[in-house]
CHARMM internal coordinates of N, CA and C (Angstrom, degrees):
IC EDIT
DIST 1 N 1 CA 1.4923
DIST 1 CA 1 C 1.5368
ANGL 1 N 1 CA 1 C 106.95
DIST 1 C 2 N 1.3510
ANGL 1 CA 1 C 2 N 115.53
DIHE 1 N 1 CA 1 C 2 N 130.66
DIST 2 N 2 CA 1.4763
ANGL 1 C 2 N 2 CA 117.59
DIHE 1 CA 1 C 2 N 2 CA 177.23
DIST 2 CA 2 C 1.5697
ANGL 2 N 2 CA 2 C 111.75
DIHE 1 C 2 N 2 CA 2 C -64.42
DIST 2 C 3 N 1.3481
ANGL 2 CA 2 C 3 N 114.47
DIHE 2 N 2 CA 2 C 3 N 141.58
DIST 3 N 3 CA 1.4467
ANGL 2 C 3 N 3 CA 115.30
DIHE 2 CA 2 C 3 N 3 CA -175.36
DIST 3 CA 3 C 1.5173
ANGL 3 N 3 CA 3 C 110.44
DIHE 2 C 3 N 3 CA 3 C -103.33
DIST 3 C 4 N 1.2948
ANGL 3 CA 3 C 4 N 120.32
DIHE 3 N 3 CA 3 C 4 N -27.77
DIST 4 N 4 CA 1.4921
ANGL 3 C 4 N 4 CA 120.61
DIHE 3 CA 3 C 4 N 4 CA -178.75
DIST 4 CA 4 C 1.5278
ANGL 4 N 4 CA 4 C 110.19
DIHE 3 C 4 N 4 CA 4 C -110.45
DIST 4 C 5 N 1.2900
ANGL 4 CA 4 C 5 N 111.13
DIHE 4 N 4 CA 4 C 5 N 162.46
DIST 5 N 5 CA 1.5229
ANGL 4 C 5 N 5 CA 118.16
DIHE 4 CA 4 C 5 N 5 CA 179.21
DIST 5 CA 5 C 1.5508
ANGL 5 N 5 CA 5 C 108.31
DIHE 4 C 5 N 5 CA 5 C -60.95
DIST 5 C 6 N 1.3328
ANGL 5 CA 5 C 6 N 116.82
DIHE 5 N 5 CA 5 C 6 N -38.02
DIST 6 N 6 CA 1.4272
ANGL 5 C 6 N 6 CA 120.26
DIHE 5 CA 5 C 6 N 6 CA -178.22
DIST 6 CA 6 C 1.5407
ANGL 6 N 6 CA 6 C 107.68
DIHE 5 C 6 N 6 CA 6 C -63.87
DIST 6 C 7 N 1.2407
ANGL 6 CA 6 C 7 N 122.24
DIHE 6 N 6 CA 6 C 7 N -47.27
DIST 7 N 7 CA 1.4705
ANGL 6 C 7 N 7 CA 126.21
DIHE 6 CA 6 C 7 N 7 CA 179.42
DIST 7 CA 7 C 1.5582
ANGL 7 N 7 CA 7 C 105.83
DIHE 6 C 7 N 7 CA 7 C -56.09
DIST 7 C 8 N 1.2155
ANGL 7 CA 7 C 8 N 120.16
DIHE 7 N 7 CA 7 C 8 N -50.14
DIST 8 N 8 CA 1.4911
ANGL 7 C 8 N 8 CA 125.36
DIHE 7 CA 7 C 8 N 8 CA -177.49
DIST 8 CA 8 C 1.5571
ANGL 8 N 8 CA 8 C 109.24
DIHE 7 C 8 N 8 CA 8 C -57.73
DIST 8 C 9 N 1.3020
ANGL 8 CA 8 C 9 N 113.34
DIHE 8 N 8 CA 8 C 9 N -44.45
DIST 9 N 9 CA 1.5286
ANGL 8 C 9 N 9 CA 119.47
DIHE 8 CA 8 C 9 N 9 CA -176.92
DIST 9 CA 9 C 1.5668
ANGL 9 N 9 CA 9 C 108.60
DIHE 8 C 9 N 9 CA 9 C -68.44
DIST 9 C 10 N 1.3307
ANGL 9 CA 9 C 10 N 116.91
DIHE 9 N 9 CA 9 C 10 N -34.63
DIST 10 N 10 CA 1.4609
ANGL 9 C 10 N 10 CA 119.97
DIHE 9 CA 9 C 10 N 10 CA 178.60
DIST 10 CA 10 C 1.5536
ANGL 10 N 10 CA 10 C 109.94
DIHE 9 C 10 N 10 CA 10 C -67.89
DIST 10 C 11 N 1.3293
ANGL 10 CA 10 C 11 N 113.16
DIHE 10 N 10 CA 10 C 11 N -43.05
DIST 11 N 11 CA 1.4899
ANGL 10 C 11 N 11 CA 118.24
DIHE 10 CA 10 C 11 N 11 CA -179.22
DIST 11 CA 11 C 1.5718
ANGL 11 N 11 CA 11 C 109.47
DIHE 10 C 11 N 11 CA 11 C -62.35
DIST 11 C 12 N 1.3666
ANGL 11 CA 11 C 12 N 114.84
DIHE 11 N 11 CA 11 C 12 N -42.40
DIST 12 N 12 CA 1.4576
ANGL 11 C 12 N 12 CA 119.27
DIHE 11 CA 11 C 12 N 12 CA -178.65
DIST 12 CA 12 C 1.5526
ANGL 12 N 12 CA 12 C 112.63
DIHE 11 C 12 N 12 CA 12 C -82.90
DIST 12 C 13 N 1.3176
ANGL 12 CA 12 C 13 N 119.12
DIHE 12 N 12 CA 12 C 13 N 0.82
DIST 13 N 13 CA 1.4773
ANGL 12 C 13 N 13 CA 125.87
DIHE 12 CA 12 C 13 N 13 CA -177.73
DIST 13 CA 13 C 1.4893
ANGL 13 N 13 CA 13 C 111.39
DIHE 12 C 13 N 13 CA 13 C 56.68
DIST 13 C 14 N 1.3059
ANGL 13 CA 13 C 14 N 114.00
DIHE 13 N 13 CA 13 C 14 N 48.10
DIST 14 N 14 CA 1.5113
ANGL 13 C 14 N 14 CA 121.61
DIHE 13 CA 13 C 14 N 14 CA 172.69
DIST 14 CA 14 C 1.4525
ANGL 14 N 14 CA 14 C 109.26
DIHE 13 C 14 N 14 CA 14 C -121.97
DIST 14 C 15 N 1.3812
ANGL 14 CA 14 C 15 N 116.75
DIHE 14 N 14 CA 14 C 15 N 155.57
DIST 15 N 15 CA 1.3930
ANGL 14 C 15 N 15 CA 120.16
DIHE 14 CA 14 C 15 N 15 CA 173.82
DIST 15 CA 15 C 1.5570
ANGL 15 N 15 CA 15 C 110.43
DIHE 14 C 15 N 15 CA 15 C -79.09
DIST 15 C 16 N 1.2679
ANGL 15 CA 15 C 16 N 117.11
DIHE 15 N 15 CA 15 C 16 N 160.42
DIST 16 N 16 CA 1.3409
ANGL 15 C 16 N 16 CA 123.52
DIHE 15 CA 15 C 16 N 16 CA 179.29
DIST 16 CA 16 C 1.5330
ANGL 16 N 16 CA 16 C 114.81
DIHE 15 C 16 N 16 CA 16 C -58.43
DIST 16 C 17 N 1.3565
ANGL 16 CA 16 C 17 N 117.87
DIHE 16 N 16 CA 16 C 17 N -47.20
DIST 17 N 17 CA 1.4850
ANGL 16 C 17 N 17 CA 117.49
DIHE 16 CA 16 C 17 N 17 CA 173.66
DIST 17 CA 17 C 1.5154
ANGL 17 N 17 CA 17 C 113.87
DIHE 16 C 17 N 17 CA 17 C -62.67
DIST 17 C 18 N 1.3171
ANGL 17 CA 17 C 18 N 120.25
DIHE 17 N 17 CA 17 C 18 N -27.48
DIST 18 N 18 CA 1.4739
ANGL 17 C 18 N 18 CA 121.67
DIHE 17 CA 17 C 18 N 18 CA 175.26
DIST 18 CA 18 C 1.5213
ANGL 18 N 18 CA 18 C 109.39
DIHE 17 C 18 N 18 CA 18 C -69.81
DIST 18 C 19 N 1.2857
ANGL 18 CA 18 C 19 N 116.46
DIHE 18 N 18 CA 18 C 19 N -36.72
DIST 19 N 19 CA 1.4980
ANGL 18 C 19 N 19 CA 122.71
DIHE 18 CA 18 C 19 N 19 CA 176.29
DIST 19 CA 19 C 1.4524
ANGL 19 N 19 CA 19 C 111.39
DIHE 18 C 19 N 19 CA 19 C -62.80
DIST 19 C 20 N 1.3356
ANGL 19 CA 19 C 20 N 120.30
DIHE 19 N 19 CA 19 C 20 N -43.01
DIST 20 N 20 CA 1.4921
ANGL 19 C 20 N 20 CA 122.83
DIHE 19 CA 19 C 20 N 20 CA 175.40
DIST 20 CA 20 C 1.4751
ANGL 20 N 20 CA 20 C 110.68
DIHE 19 C 20 N 20 CA 20 C -64.59
DIST 20 C 21 N 1.3487
ANGL 20 CA 20 C 21 N 119.38
DIHE 20 N 20 CA 20 C 21 N -45.22
DIST 21 N 21 CA 1.4046
ANGL 20 C 21 N 21 CA 123.30
DIHE 20 CA 20 C 21 N 21 CA -178.04
DIST 21 CA 21 C 1.5780
ANGL 21 N 21 CA 21 C 109.13
DIHE 20 C 21 N 21 CA 21 C -62.73
DIST 21 C 22 N 1.3310
ANGL 21 CA 21 C 22 N 116.26
DIHE 21 N 21 CA 21 C 22 N -41.80
DIST 22 N 22 CA 1.4527
ANGL 21 C 22 N 22 CA 119.21
DIHE 21 CA 21 C 22 N 22 CA 179.26
DIST 22 CA 22 C 1.4678
ANGL 22 N 22 CA 22 C 109.96
DIHE 21 C 22 N 22 CA 22 C -63.59
DIST 22 C 23 N 1.3374
ANGL 22 CA 22 C 23 N 116.08
DIHE 22 N 22 CA 22 C 23 N -43.34
DIST 23 N 23 CA 1.5229
ANGL 22 C 23 N 23 CA 120.22
DIHE 22 CA 22 C 23 N 23 CA -176.96
DIST 23 CA 23 C 1.4950
ANGL 23 N 23 CA 23 C 108.96
DIHE 22 C 23 N 23 CA 23 C -64.05
DIST 23 C 24 N 1.3359
ANGL 23 CA 23 C 24 N 118.59
DIHE 23 N 23 CA 23 C 24 N -40.65
DIST 24 N 24 CA 1.4720
ANGL 23 C 24 N 24 CA 120.81
DIHE 23 CA 23 C 24 N 24 CA -177.32
DIST 24 CA 24 C 1.5447
ANGL 24 N 24 CA 24 C 109.92
DIHE 23 C 24 N 24 CA 24 C -67.15
DIST 24 C 25 N 1.3502
ANGL 24 CA 24 C 25 N 116.75
DIHE 24 N 24 CA 24 C 25 N -31.98
DIST 25 N 25 CA 1.3989
ANGL 24 C 25 N 25 CA 121.23
DIHE 24 CA 24 C 25 N 25 CA -176.50
DIST 25 CA 25 C 1.5527
ANGL 25 N 25 CA 25 C 111.28
DIHE 24 C 25 N 25 CA 25 C -81.04
DIST 25 C 26 N 1.3247
ANGL 25 CA 25 C 26 N 114.44
DIHE 25 N 25 CA 25 C 26 N -49.29
DIST 26 N 26 CA 1.4592
ANGL 25 C 26 N 26 CA 123.10
DIHE 25 CA 25 C 26 N 26 CA -172.70
DIST 26 CA 26 C 1.5091
ANGL 26 N 26 CA 26 C 118.05
DIHE 25 C 26 N 26 CA 26 C -106.62
DIST 26 C 27 N 1.3049
ANGL 26 CA 26 C 27 N 117.95
DIHE 26 N 26 CA 26 C 27 N -6.55
DIST 27 N 27 CA 1.4263
ANGL 26 C 27 N 27 CA 124.26
DIHE 26 CA 26 C 27 N 27 CA -167.82
DIST 27 CA 27 C 1.5109
ANGL 27 N 27 CA 27 C 116.61
DIHE 26 C 27 N 27 CA 27 C -50.80
DIST 27 C 28 N 1.3186
ANGL 27 CA 27 C 28 N 116.20
DIHE 27 N 27 CA 27 C 28 N -45.99
DIST 28 N 28 CA 1.4883
ANGL 27 C 28 N 28 CA 117.78
DIHE 27 CA 27 C 28 N 28 CA -172.70
DIST 28 CA 28 C 1.5400
ANGL 28 N 28 CA 28 C 115.69
DIHE 27 C 28 N 28 CA 28 C -95.34
DIST 28 C 29 N 1.3402
ANGL 28 CA 28 C 29 N 115.71
DIHE 28 N 28 CA 28 C 29 N 4.50
DIST 29 N 29 CA 1.4659
ANGL 28 C 29 N 29 CA 120.88
DIHE 28 CA 28 C 29 N 29 CA -171.55
DIST 29 CA 29 C 1.5346
ANGL 29 N 29 CA 29 C 112.91
DIHE 28 C 29 N 29 CA 29 C -89.43
DIST 29 C 30 N 1.3553
ANGL 29 CA 29 C 30 N 115.00
DIHE 29 N 29 CA 29 C 30 N 143.35
DIST 30 N 30 CA 1.3849
ANGL 29 C 30 N 30 CA 121.47
DIHE 29 CA 29 C 30 N 30 CA 174.77
DIST 30 CA 30 C 1.5408
ANGL 30 N 30 CA 30 C 111.44
DIHE 29 C 30 N 30 CA 30 C -79.63
DIST 30 C 31 N 1.3027
ANGL 30 CA 30 C 31 N 120.86
DIHE 30 N 30 CA 30 C 31 N 168.09
DIST 31 N 31 CA 1.4312
ANGL 30 C 31 N 31 CA 123.69
DIHE 30 CA 30 C 31 N 31 CA -174.44
DIST 31 CA 31 C 1.5283
ANGL 31 N 31 CA 31 C 109.34
DIHE 30 C 31 N 31 CA 31 C -62.41
DIST 31 C 32 N 1.3267
ANGL 31 CA 31 C 32 N 119.21
DIHE 31 N 31 CA 31 C 32 N -38.56
DIST 32 N 32 CA 1.5046
ANGL 31 C 32 N 32 CA 122.29
DIHE 31 CA 31 C 32 N 32 CA -178.05
DIST 32 CA 32 C 1.5743
ANGL 32 N 32 CA 32 C 107.05
DIHE 31 C 32 N 32 CA 32 C -69.45
DIST 32 C 33 N 1.2775
ANGL 32 CA 32 C 33 N 117.82
DIHE 32 N 32 CA 32 C 33 N -37.19
DIST 33 N 33 CA 1.4733
ANGL 32 C 33 N 33 CA 121.36
DIHE 32 CA 32 C 33 N 33 CA 177.18
DIST 33 CA 33 C 1.5069
ANGL 33 N 33 CA 33 C 111.86
DIHE 32 C 33 N 33 CA 33 C -64.44
DIST 33 C 34 N 1.3567
ANGL 33 CA 33 C 34 N 112.15
DIHE 33 N 33 CA 33 C 34 N -40.93
DIST 34 N 34 CA 1.5207
ANGL 33 C 34 N 34 CA 115.05
DIHE 33 CA 33 C 34 N 34 CA -178.69
DIST 34 CA 34 C 1.5295
ANGL 34 N 34 CA 34 C 108.39
DIHE 33 C 34 N 34 CA 34 C -67.07
DIST 34 C 35 N 1.3381
ANGL 34 CA 34 C 35 N 117.91
DIHE 34 N 34 CA 34 C 35 N -37.07
DIST 35 N 35 CA 1.5049
ANGL 34 C 35 N 35 CA 120.11
DIHE 34 CA 34 C 35 N 35 CA 178.83
DIST 35 CA 35 C 1.5884
ANGL 35 N 35 CA 35 C 109.59
DIHE 34 C 35 N 35 CA 35 C -62.13
DIST 35 C 36 N 1.2901
ANGL 35 CA 35 C 36 N 112.33
DIHE 35 N 35 CA 35 C 36 N -45.20
DIST 36 N 36 CA 1.4663
ANGL 35 C 36 N 36 CA 119.74
DIHE 35 CA 35 C 36 N 36 CA -179.96
DIST 36 CA 36 C 1.5553
ANGL 36 N 36 CA 36 C 112.75
DIHE 35 C 36 N 36 CA 36 C -62.79
DIST 36 C 37 N 1.3073
ANGL 36 CA 36 C 37 N 113.93
DIHE 36 N 36 CA 36 C 37 N -40.03
DIST 37 N 37 CA 1.5490
ANGL 36 C 37 N 37 CA 121.36
DIHE 36 CA 36 C 37 N 37 CA 177.04
DIST 37 CA 37 C 1.5158
ANGL 37 N 37 CA 37 C 105.65
DIHE 36 C 37 N 37 CA 37 C -64.15
DIST 37 C 38 N 1.2699
ANGL 37 CA 37 C 38 N 118.84
DIHE 37 N 37 CA 37 C 38 N -49.21
DIST 38 N 38 CA 1.5186
ANGL 37 C 38 N 38 CA 123.03
DIHE 37 CA 37 C 38 N 38 CA -175.63
DIST 38 CA 38 C 1.5383
ANGL 38 N 38 CA 38 C 107.53
DIHE 37 C 38 N 38 CA 38 C -61.58
DIST 38 C 39 N 1.3576
ANGL 38 CA 38 C 39 N 117.84
DIHE 38 N 38 CA 38 C 39 N -45.30
DIST 39 N 39 CA 1.4266
ANGL 38 C 39 N 39 CA 119.68
DIHE 38 CA 38 C 39 N 39 CA 178.42
DIST 39 CA 39 C 1.5759
ANGL 39 N 39 CA 39 C 112.96
DIHE 38 C 39 N 39 CA 39 C -60.34
DIST 39 C 40 N 1.2777
ANGL 39 CA 39 C 40 N 115.32
DIHE 39 N 39 CA 39 C 40 N -43.31
DIST 40 N 40 CA 1.5019
ANGL 39 C 40 N 40 CA 120.93
DIHE 39 CA 39 C 40 N 40 CA 176.54
DIST 40 CA 40 C 1.5465
ANGL 40 N 40 CA 40 C 110.97
DIHE 39 C 40 N 40 CA 40 C -64.08
DIST 40 C 41 N 1.3280
ANGL 40 CA 40 C 41 N 118.96
DIHE 40 N 40 CA 40 C 41 N -43.63
DIST 41 N 41 CA 1.4366
ANGL 40 C 41 N 41 CA 119.87
DIHE 40 CA 40 C 41 N 41 CA 174.12
DIST 41 CA 41 C 1.5090
ANGL 41 N 41 CA 41 C 116.45
DIHE 40 C 41 N 41 CA 41 C -60.46
DIST 41 C 42 N 1.3428
ANGL 41 CA 41 C 42 N 113.55
DIHE 41 N 41 CA 41 C 42 N -38.03
DIST 42 N 42 CA 1.4732
ANGL 41 C 42 N 42 CA 118.50
DIHE 41 CA 41 C 42 N 42 CA 176.94
DIST 42 CA 42 C 1.5573
ANGL 42 N 42 CA 42 C 109.70
DIHE 41 C 42 N 42 CA 42 C -68.26
DIST 42 C 43 N 1.3135
ANGL 42 CA 42 C 43 N 116.80
DIHE 42 N 42 CA 42 C 43 N -42.95
DIST 43 N 43 CA 1.4634
ANGL 42 C 43 N 43 CA 118.29
DIHE 42 CA 42 C 43 N 43 CA 178.49
DIST 43 CA 43 C 1.5022
ANGL 43 N 43 CA 43 C 114.72
DIHE 42 C 43 N 43 CA 43 C -63.30
DIST 43 C 44 N 1.3303
ANGL 43 CA 43 C 44 N 113.76
DIHE 43 N 43 CA 43 C 44 N -36.69
DIST 44 N 44 CA 1.4292
ANGL 43 C 44 N 44 CA 123.36
DIHE 43 CA 43 C 44 N 44 CA -179.02
DIST 44 CA 44 C 1.5573
ANGL 44 N 44 CA 44 C 108.46
DIHE 43 C 44 N 44 CA 44 C -63.87
DIST 44 C 45 N 1.3353
ANGL 44 CA 44 C 45 N 112.95
DIHE 44 N 44 CA 44 C 45 N -45.94
DIST 45 N 45 CA 1.4751
ANGL 44 C 45 N 45 CA 120.28
DIHE 44 CA 44 C 45 N 45 CA 176.95
DIST 45 CA 45 C 1.5459
ANGL 45 N 45 CA 45 C 112.46
DIHE 44 C 45 N 45 CA 45 C -60.69
DIST 45 C 46 N 1.3514
ANGL 45 CA 45 C 46 N 113.02
DIHE 45 N 45 CA 45 C 46 N -42.48
DIST 46 N 46 CA 1.4370
ANGL 45 C 46 N 46 CA 116.08
DIHE 45 CA 45 C 46 N 46 CA 178.53
DIST 46 CA 46 C 1.4577
ANGL 46 N 46 CA 46 C 112.13
DIHE 45 C 46 N 46 CA 46 C -65.93
DIST 46 C 47 N 1.3171
ANGL 46 CA 46 C 47 N 120.85
DIHE 46 N 46 CA 46 C 47 N -40.50
DIST 47 N 47 CA 1.4247
ANGL 46 C 47 N 47 CA 125.16
DIHE 46 CA 46 C 47 N 47 CA 179.79
DIST 47 CA 47 C 1.5654
ANGL 47 N 47 CA 47 C 111.75
DIHE 46 C 47 N 47 CA 47 C -65.35
DIST 47 C 48 N 1.3304
ANGL 47 CA 47 C 48 N 113.92
DIHE 47 N 47 CA 47 C 48 N -38.75
DIST 48 N 48 CA 1.5097
ANGL 47 C 48 N 48 CA 115.51
DIHE 47 CA 47 C 48 N 48 CA 176.78
DIST 48 CA 48 C 1.4829
ANGL 48 N 48 CA 48 C 113.41
DIHE 47 C 48 N 48 CA 48 C -64.64
DIST 48 C 49 N 1.3875
ANGL 48 CA 48 C 49 N 116.69
DIHE 48 N 48 CA 48 C 49 N -35.52
DIST 49 N 49 CA 1.4957
ANGL 48 C 49 N 49 CA 117.97
DIHE 48 CA 48 C 49 N 49 CA 178.90
DIST 49 CA 49 C 1.4678
ANGL 49 N 49 CA 49 C 108.47
DIHE 48 C 49 N 49 CA 49 C -68.85
DIST 49 C 50 N 1.3873
ANGL 49 CA 49 C 50 N 119.43
DIHE 49 N 49 CA 49 C 50 N -38.40
DIST 50 N 50 CA 1.4169
ANGL 49 C 50 N 50 CA 121.45
DIHE 49 CA 49 C 50 N 50 CA -178.92
DIST 50 CA 50 C 1.4954
ANGL 50 N 50 CA 50 C 109.16
DIHE 49 C 50 N 50 CA 50 C -65.03
DIST 50 C 51 N 1.2602
ANGL 50 CA 50 C 51 N 119.20
DIHE 50 N 50 CA 50 C 51 N -41.43
DIST 51 N 51 CA 1.5379
ANGL 50 C 51 N 51 CA 126.49
DIHE 50 CA 50 C 51 N 51 CA -177.79
DIST 51 CA 51 C 1.5689
ANGL 51 N 51 CA 51 C 105.81
DIHE 50 C 51 N 51 CA 51 C -61.34
DIST 51 C 52 N 1.3069
ANGL 51 CA 51 C 52 N 114.88
DIHE 51 N 51 CA 51 C 52 N -46.04
DIST 52 N 52 CA 1.4470
ANGL 51 C 52 N 52 CA 118.89
DIHE 51 CA 51 C 52 N 52 CA -177.13
DIST 52 CA 52 C 1.5690
ANGL 52 N 52 CA 52 C 113.29
DIHE 51 C 52 N 52 CA 52 C -62.89
DIST 52 C 53 N 1.3855
ANGL 52 CA 52 C 53 N 108.77
DIHE 52 N 52 CA 52 C 53 N -45.35
DIST 53 N 53 CA 1.5177
ANGL 52 C 53 N 53 CA 113.48
DIHE 52 CA 52 C 53 N 53 CA 175.99
DIST 53 CA 53 C 1.5523
ANGL 53 N 53 CA 53 C 114.67
DIHE 52 C 53 N 53 CA 53 C -62.18
DIST 53 C 54 N 1.2895
ANGL 53 CA 53 C 54 N 113.55
DIHE 53 N 53 CA 53 C 54 N -36.98
DIST 54 N 54 CA 1.4704
ANGL 53 C 54 N 54 CA 115.96
DIHE 53 CA 53 C 54 N 54 CA -179.51
DIST 54 CA 54 C 1.4517
ANGL 54 N 54 CA 54 C 111.62
DIHE 53 C 54 N 54 CA 54 C -75.88
DIST 54 C 55 N 1.3342
ANGL 54 CA 54 C 55 N 119.50
DIHE 54 N 54 CA 54 C 55 N -30.74
DIST 55 N 55 CA 1.4494
ANGL 54 C 55 N 55 CA 123.12
DIHE 54 CA 54 C 55 N 55 CA 172.77
DIST 55 CA 55 C 1.4961
ANGL 55 N 55 CA 55 C 111.38
DIHE 54 C 55 N 55 CA 55 C -60.15
DIST 55 C 56 N 1.3100
ANGL 55 CA 55 C 56 N 115.04
DIHE 55 N 55 CA 55 C 56 N -50.26
DIST 56 N 56 CA 1.4896
ANGL 55 C 56 N 56 CA 119.25
DIHE 55 CA 55 C 56 N 56 CA 176.65
DIST 56 CA 56 C 1.5175
ANGL 56 N 56 CA 56 C 110.79
DIHE 55 C 56 N 56 CA 56 C -56.01
DIST 56 C 57 N 1.3064
ANGL 56 CA 56 C 57 N 117.19
DIHE 56 N 56 CA 56 C 57 N -49.08
DIST 57 N 57 CA 1.4663
ANGL 56 C 57 N 57 CA 121.06
DIHE 56 CA 56 C 57 N 57 CA 178.58
DIST 57 CA 57 C 1.5348
ANGL 57 N 57 CA 57 C 111.97
DIHE 56 C 57 N 57 CA 57 C -53.90
DIST 57 C 58 N 1.2934
ANGL 57 CA 57 C 58 N 114.55
DIHE 57 N 57 CA 57 C 58 N -45.93
DIST 58 N 58 CA 1.4690
ANGL 57 C 58 N 58 CA 121.58
DIHE 57 CA 57 C 58 N 58 CA 179.10
DIST 58 CA 58 C 1.5053
ANGL 58 N 58 CA 58 C 111.49
DIHE 57 C 58 N 58 CA 58 C -60.70
DIST 58 C 59 N 1.2518
ANGL 58 CA 58 C 59 N 115.63
DIHE 58 N 58 CA 58 C 59 N -45.32
DIST 59 N 59 CA 1.4626
ANGL 58 C 59 N 59 CA 120.73
DIHE 58 CA 58 C 59 N 59 CA -177.07
DIST 59 CA 59 C 1.6227
ANGL 59 N 59 CA 59 C 108.38
DIHE 58 C 59 N 59 CA 59 C -65.55
DIST 59 C 60 N 1.3352
ANGL 59 CA 59 C 60 N 115.85
DIHE 59 N 59 CA 59 C 60 N -41.26
DIST 60 N 60 CA 1.4451
ANGL 59 C 60 N 60 CA 117.74
DIHE 59 CA 59 C 60 N 60 CA -179.68
DIST 60 CA 60 C 1.5060
ANGL 60 N 60 CA 60 C 110.07
DIHE 59 C 60 N 60 CA 60 C -66.64
DIST 60 C 61 N 1.3222
ANGL 60 CA 60 C 61 N 120.67
DIHE 60 N 60 CA 60 C 61 N -39.51
DIST 61 N 61 CA 1.4207
ANGL 60 C 61 N 61 CA 125.47
DIHE 60 CA 60 C 61 N 61 CA 175.26
DIST 61 CA 61 C 1.5144
ANGL 61 N 61 CA 61 C 113.65
DIHE 60 C 61 N 61 CA 61 C -62.07
DIST 61 C 62 N 1.2721
ANGL 61 CA 61 C 62 N 115.60
DIHE 61 N 61 CA 61 C 62 N -40.51
DIST 62 N 62 CA 1.4935
ANGL 61 C 62 N 62 CA 122.02
DIHE 61 CA 61 C 62 N 62 CA 175.95
DIST 62 CA 62 C 1.5083
ANGL 62 N 62 CA 62 C 110.24
DIHE 61 C 62 N 62 CA 62 C -62.47
DIST 62 C 63 N 1.3004
ANGL 62 CA 62 C 63 N 117.84
DIHE 62 N 62 CA 62 C 63 N -42.48
DIST 63 N 63 CA 1.4677
ANGL 62 C 63 N 63 CA 124.02
DIHE 62 CA 62 C 63 N 63 CA -178.96
DIST 63 CA 63 C 1.5424
ANGL 63 N 63 CA 63 C 111.07
DIHE 62 C 63 N 63 CA 63 C -66.14
DIST 63 C 64 N 1.3696
ANGL 63 CA 63 C 64 N 115.50
DIHE 63 N 63 CA 63 C 64 N -40.16
DIST 64 N 64 CA 1.4020
ANGL 63 C 64 N 64 CA 119.76
DIHE 63 CA 63 C 64 N 64 CA 178.50
DIST 64 CA 64 C 1.5676
ANGL 64 N 64 CA 64 C 112.13
DIHE 63 C 64 N 64 CA 64 C -65.44
DIST 64 C 65 N 1.2753
ANGL 64 CA 64 C 65 N 112.50
DIHE 64 N 64 CA 64 C 65 N -40.18
DIST 65 N 65 CA 1.4689
ANGL 64 C 65 N 65 CA 119.02
DIHE 64 CA 64 C 65 N 65 CA 179.43
DIST 65 CA 65 C 1.5305
ANGL 65 N 65 CA 65 C 111.92
DIHE 64 C 65 N 65 CA 65 C -64.63
DIST 65 C 66 N 1.3326
ANGL 65 CA 65 C 66 N 114.67
DIHE 65 N 65 CA 65 C 66 N -45.03
DIST 66 N 66 CA 1.4567
ANGL 65 C 66 N 66 CA 119.37
DIHE 65 CA 65 C 66 N 66 CA 178.85
DIST 66 CA 66 C 1.5149
ANGL 66 N 66 CA 66 C 112.30
DIHE 65 C 66 N 66 CA 66 C -62.31
DIST 66 C 67 N 1.3036
ANGL 66 CA 66 C 67 N 116.93
DIHE 66 N 66 CA 66 C 67 N -36.45
DIST 67 N 67 CA 1.5003
ANGL 66 C 67 N 67 CA 121.70
DIHE 66 CA 66 C 67 N 67 CA -179.18
DIST 67 CA 67 C 1.4816
ANGL 67 N 67 CA 67 C 109.34
DIHE 66 C 67 N 67 CA 67 C -68.73
DIST 67 C 68 N 1.3282
ANGL 67 CA 67 C 68 N 118.72
DIHE 67 N 67 CA 67 C 68 N -32.93
DIST 68 N 68 CA 1.4665
ANGL 67 C 68 N 68 CA 121.09
DIHE 67 CA 67 C 68 N 68 CA 179.06
DIST 68 CA 68 C 1.4566
ANGL 68 N 68 CA 68 C 114.59
DIHE 67 C 68 N 68 CA 68 C -72.77
DIST 68 C 69 N 1.3445
ANGL 68 CA 68 C 69 N 115.65
DIHE 68 N 68 CA 68 C 69 N -26.31
DIST 69 N 69 CA 1.5121
ANGL 68 C 69 N 69 CA 120.36
DIHE 68 CA 68 C 69 N 69 CA -178.03
DIST 69 CA 69 C 1.4472
ANGL 69 N 69 CA 69 C 106.63
DIHE 68 C 69 N 69 CA 69 C -89.26
END
COOR INIT
IC SEED 1 N 1 CA 1 C
IC BUILD
């Protein structure tokens, strides 16, 4: 069993700063809380993509309308 944070990071193929960042973000969370956080992050990412696509569609439609006038 690894004893130091550095040893754990080496085993997980992560850099030490990444290990500190991960710990500050997820350190005190239970497994169910981690699953909920991951689900929320996935949903947020999906919604951002949807917003981006709709923004582009909106801009294209505005351009088409302006050209017709």
